C-alpha positions in Angstrom: -129.6 9.5 58.5 -130.0 8.4 54.9 -133.6 9.0 52.9 -134.0 6.3 50.1 -135.7 7.6 47.0 -138.3 5.1 45.5 -137.6 3.8 42.2 -140.1 4.6 39.5 -141.6 1.8 37.6 -142.3 2.1 33.6 -146.3 2.6 34.3 -145.2 5.7 36.8 -142.7 6.9 34.1 -145.7 6.8 31.4 -147.8 8.8 33.6 -145.3 11.6 34.0 -146.7 14.7 32.0 -143.2 16.7 30.6 -143.7 20.2 29.7 -144.3 20.9 26.0 -141.7 23.3 25.6 -139.0 20.8 27.0 -137.1 19.3 23.9 -135.3 16.6 26.0 -135.9 12.9 26.1 -136.1 10.7 29.2 -135.2 7.4 29.8 -136.0 5.2 33.0 -132.6 3.6 34.0 -132.6 1.4 37.2 -135.7 3.4 38.5 -134.4 6.7 38.0 -135.8 9.4 35.4 -132.9 10.4 33.3 -132.8 13.3 31.0 -131.1 12.9 27.6 -130.4 16.4 25.3 -131.6 16.4 21.6 -128.8 14.7 19.5 -126.4 16.8 18.0 -125.9 17.3 14.0 -122.8 14.9 14.3 -124.9 12.3 16.2 -127.6 12.5 13.6 -125.2 12.1 10.4 -124.0 9.0 12.0 -127.5 7.6 13.1 -128.6 8.4 9.5 -125.7 6.6 8.0 -126.2 3.3 10.0 -129.9 3.2 9.7 -129.9 3.7 6.1 -127.5 0.7 5.8 -129.7 -1.5 8.2 -132.9 -0.5 6.2 -131.4 -1.4 2.7 -130.3 -4.8 4.6 -133.8 -5.3 6.1 -135.4 -4.6 2.8 -133.1 -6.7 0.8 -133.4 -9.8 3.2 -136.9 -9.2 4.9 -134.9 -10.1 8.2 -136.7 -7.8 10.5 -137.5 -4.0 11.2 -135.5 -1.1 11.9 -136.6 1.6 14.7 -135.0 4.7 15.9 -135.3 6.7 19.1 -137.1 8.0 20.6 -139.5 5.0 21.1 -139.8 3.2 24.6 -138.0 -0.1 24.7 -139.1 -1.7 28.0 -136.8 -4.3 29.3 -138.4 -4.6 33.0 -140.4 -2.6 35.4 -137.5 -0.1 35.9 -136.0 0.1 32.5 -137.1 1.8 29.2 -134.7 2.9 27.1 -134.7 4.7 24.0 -132.0 3.4 21.9 -130.5 5.6 19.0 -131.3 2.7 16.6 -132.4 -0.9 17.0 -133.4 -3.8 14.8 -135.9 -6.6 15.6 -135.8 -9.9 13.7 -139.0 -11.3 12.5 -139.1 -14.1 15.1 -139.4 -11.5 17.9 -142.0 -9.3 16.3 -144.1 -10.6 19.4 -142.1 -7.7 21.6 -143.9 -4.9 19.5 -146.8 -3.9 21.6 -149.0 -2.4 19.2 -151.8 -1.4 21.8 -149.2 0.7 23.8 -147.2 1.6 20.8 -143.8 0.5 22.6 -141.5 -2.3 22.6 -141.7 -4.9 25.2 -138.6 -7.2 25.5 -135.1 -7.2 24.0 -134.4 -6.2 20.3 -131.8 -8.4 18.5 -129.3 -5.5 17.8 -128.9 -2.2 19.5 -126.9 0.7 18.6 -126.2 3.6 21.1 -124.1 6.5 19.8 -122.1 8.0 22.5 -122.4 11.7 23.4 -121.0 13.6 26.8 -124.2 13.0 28.6 -125.0 9.7 27.8 -121.6 7.4 27.5 -121.6 6.8 31.1 -124.8 5.1 30.8 -124.4 3.4 27.7 -120.8 1.9 28.8 -122.4 1.1 32.2 -125.8 0.5 33.4 -127.6 0.5 30.2 -125.2 -2.2 28.8 -125.4 -4.6 31.8 -129.1 -4.2 31.6 -129.5 -5.1 27.8 -127.0 -8.2 28.7 -129.4 -9.4 31.4 -132.1 -8.9 29.2 -130.7 -11.0 26.3 -130.0 -8.5 23.6 -127.9 -10.3 21.2 -125.5 -7.6 19.6 -124.8 -4.4 21.1 -122.9 -1.3 19.4 -121.4 1.2 20.7 -120.4 4.0 18.1 -117.8 6.8 19.2 -117.9 10.0 17.1 -115.0 11.2 18.9 -112.7 8.3 18.3 -114.5 7.3 15.2 -114.7 3.9 16.6 -117.3 1.1 17.0 -117.3 -1.5 19.6 -119.6 -4.5 18.7 -120.5 -7.0 21.6 -121.9 -10.0 21.2 -124.2 -12.4 23.3 -122.2 -15.3 24.1 -122.8 -18.0 27.2 -125.2 -15.2 28.6 -122.5 -12.5 28.5 -121.5 -9.4 26.2 -118.3 -10.5 24.6 -116.2 -7.9 22.9 -116.5 -9.4 19.2 -114.9 -6.5 17.1 -113.2 -3.0 17.6 -112.9 -1.1 14.7 -111.6 2.5 14.4 -111.2 5.0 11.4 -111.9 2.7 8.6 -112.7 -1.1 8.0 -115.9 -3.0 8.1 -117.9 -3.7 10.9 -119.6 -7.1 10.5 -122.8 -7.9 12.4 -122.9 -11.2 14.3 -126.8 -11.4 14.4 -127.7 -10.4 11.2 -125.5 -12.4 8.6 -124.4 -10.4 5.4 -124.9 -7.1 7.3 -121.5 -5.0 7.2 -121.0 -1.4 7.0 -117.5 0.4 6.5 -116.4 3.1 9.3 -115.7 5.4 6.8 -119.5 5.6 5.7 -120.5 5.8 9.2 -118.0 8.6 10.0 -118.6 10.9 6.8 -117.3 14.4 7.1 
């Protein structure tokens, strides 16, 4: 006989008290509690470079705000992620829930930096849920292959818009004028 496990809701997820000595992060993926380990130095270096360029773009254009993990992005009742980096355009500031101090709804741009523990989710379930909830642009950044896959939301689906590896410019579809050189992202 198969025992079905109840899916957690976001409200149940928020009620969980984690051990203060636990340095892991947790996401709610399809109602399942998924543990993430702390990022590596390389992960943080990549996040810093992309974040720096996005912040500079945001300041220059006043187009929106840049956020970093850990911060809950609640997409539906069973999915609350902590994207590595995300951008919310000014016209979507209504998804910033000041009372709960979380984001409720889809950011315009989401960047996930792959790791051994997260790649299966970032390329699978999370990508599908981001797509279903209308994230306009999704970047998968791979530190091993030094590549970026940029997906754009076209006709209610993600379409691979750009793939770059080692060097070259990655140009945002959503944020007109935002581009970043891969050699800046993957500095040694």
